[in-house]
N, C-alpha and C positions, 0 to 999 in steps of 0.2 A: 774227572770222575772215573775214567778208565783205570787210573792209578789206584783209586780206592778199591774198586772191584777186584783188580788184579792182586792187590795185597791181601784181601779177604780170602780169595781162592788159594793163594800161596799158604796162608795160615792153615786153612782147612786141609789142604793136600799134605802138608808136612805133619799133621796131627798123628797119623798112623806111624810115621817114621820115628817120632820121638815119644810115643806113648809110654807112660809110666806103668810099672808092673804092680805097684801097690794100689790100694783102694782108699786113698786119703782125699776127702773133700775139704776144701778150705774156703773161708770167707776172710779175705785179706784187705788191708788198707795200705795205700801207697801215698806218701806225701813227698812232694818235690819243691825245692826252692832253687830258682835259676836266675842267672843274669842273661839277658837276651839283647840281641841287636835286631832292629826292625827296619826293613827296607820298604818304602812306599814307591808306587809306580810314578808318582809325581809329588811335588811338595804339598804337604797336607794343608797349609794355609798360605795366603798371599804374602804374609810376613816371614814365612819360613825361608831360611837360607840353605837348607839341606833337606834331603829326602831319606836320610838314615839317622836313626836314634838308638840310644841305649836305654833299656828298661829292665823290668824284673817280672818274674812270674812265680806265683805260689799256687800249686795245684794239689788236689786231693782226689784219689780214686778209691772206690769201693768195688772190689771184684769178687765174683764167685768162681772158683776153679773146681769143676765137678769131675774129679778122678782122672784128669788128664792135663795136658799142658795148656790147653786153650781155656781162657777165662773171659767172662763177660761181666760188665758192670756199668757204672756211671762215673763221670768225671766233672769236676767243677773247680773253681778257685778264683783268683784275681790276678790280672795281668796289666802292666803299664806298657802300652805300645810306644807312646811318645810323650814327652814333656819338654817344653821349651819356653824360654823367656825372650822377650823382644821389646823394643821401644817404638812408640807410635809418635811421630812428629805432630805437633799441634801449633796453634797460634800462641806464641809467647812462651810455651813450655813443652817439655817432652814428657810423655806419659809412658809408664812401664806396664807391660802386660805379660800374661802367661797363658799358654794353651796346652791342653793335654788330651790324650785319648787313652782310655782304659777299657777293659773288657772283663766280663764274667762268662766263662764258657760253661755251657750246659750240654754235655755230650754223652753219647753211648760209647763206651770204651771196650775194645776187644784186645786181648793180650795173649801172647804166647811166651812160655818160659822154658826154652830148651837149655838145660844145664844152668849156668850162672847168668845167662843173658835173659833180657826181657825185651821183646819186640811188641809194639802195639800201635793201635790207631784209635783216634777219637773222632767221631763223626757227629755233627750237630750244630747248634747255634752258639753265637757269641752275642751277649748283651753289651752293646757298645755305649759308652758314656763319654761325651765330649764336653769339656769344661773350658770356658774362657774367663779369665780374671783380669781386671784392669785396676791398677793401684790396690792390689790385694782385696778387691771386692768382686765377688762372683757376679758376672754380667750375663753369661749364657750357659745353659746346661741343657744339652740335647741328648736324646737316647735313640737307639735303633737296634733292631735284631738283624743279624747277618749270619748266613751259613758259612761254615768253615770246617777245615780238616786239620787234625793234629796227629803227627806220627812221632814215635820215639823209639830209641834203643838205649837200654841201660845194662849195666853190669853190677852184680850184687856179691858182696862178701858177707858171709855169715858171721854175726856177732854173738848171738845166742840162738837157742833152738828155734824160736819163731821170729827172730829179728834179723833183718839183713839191711845193709847200707852200701851205697856205691854211687858212681857217676851216672848221669843221664844226659843224652843229647836229644833234643826234640825240635820239630819244625811245625809252625802254625801257619796256615795259608788261608787267607780270606780273599779269594780271587776276584769277587765282585767289587771289593773295595781297593784292590791293588795293594794288599798288605801281605808281607811274608816276614816271619820272625824266626830266627834261629836261636835256641836257648841251650845253655850249658849249665848244669847244676848238680845238686846232690839229691838222691832219692833214698827214702827210708821205707822199707816194707815190713809189715807186721801181720802175722796170721792171727786174727782175732779169734776165729773158731776153727777147730779141726774135728772132723768126725768121719 
């Protein structure tokens, strides 16, 4: 939690250093698509043979940038932390199964845009959905809310006047669940409104 507060203080303190001289207010959208690797503190199921998985993340942010580099808004999307297949030994036959954990983040997003870089943090909840399937039939579907933090750094190349694209590296941490995900992907930012 100290890291979150330190990051916010850092963003606010550098605001005066990088203040823009024009008076442009923007409402912008940022869409990211990433491949991510997730590390669990322990194996997620008793059948799991590893605690590290590859998944994907698709996130969207709506940010209001009021005449300076600091922006505030909301972030959501869909993430797959883990998905695995396994076999369950039985009497006379072996059964196949699948398990997965996905999440929908609902977070407050704070972003700073010095030059072509974008630094940000998302603070809020993840709506977790755990699904178990046996022989391709859904057997268990459980959900839970969990607090988490997402931080990112991106770099943007201008394509058109209001459109920018570039790479983004982000980290999602759900410390109570022992989950940490590192994602690398592409971000697209578009200024919907300028005034």
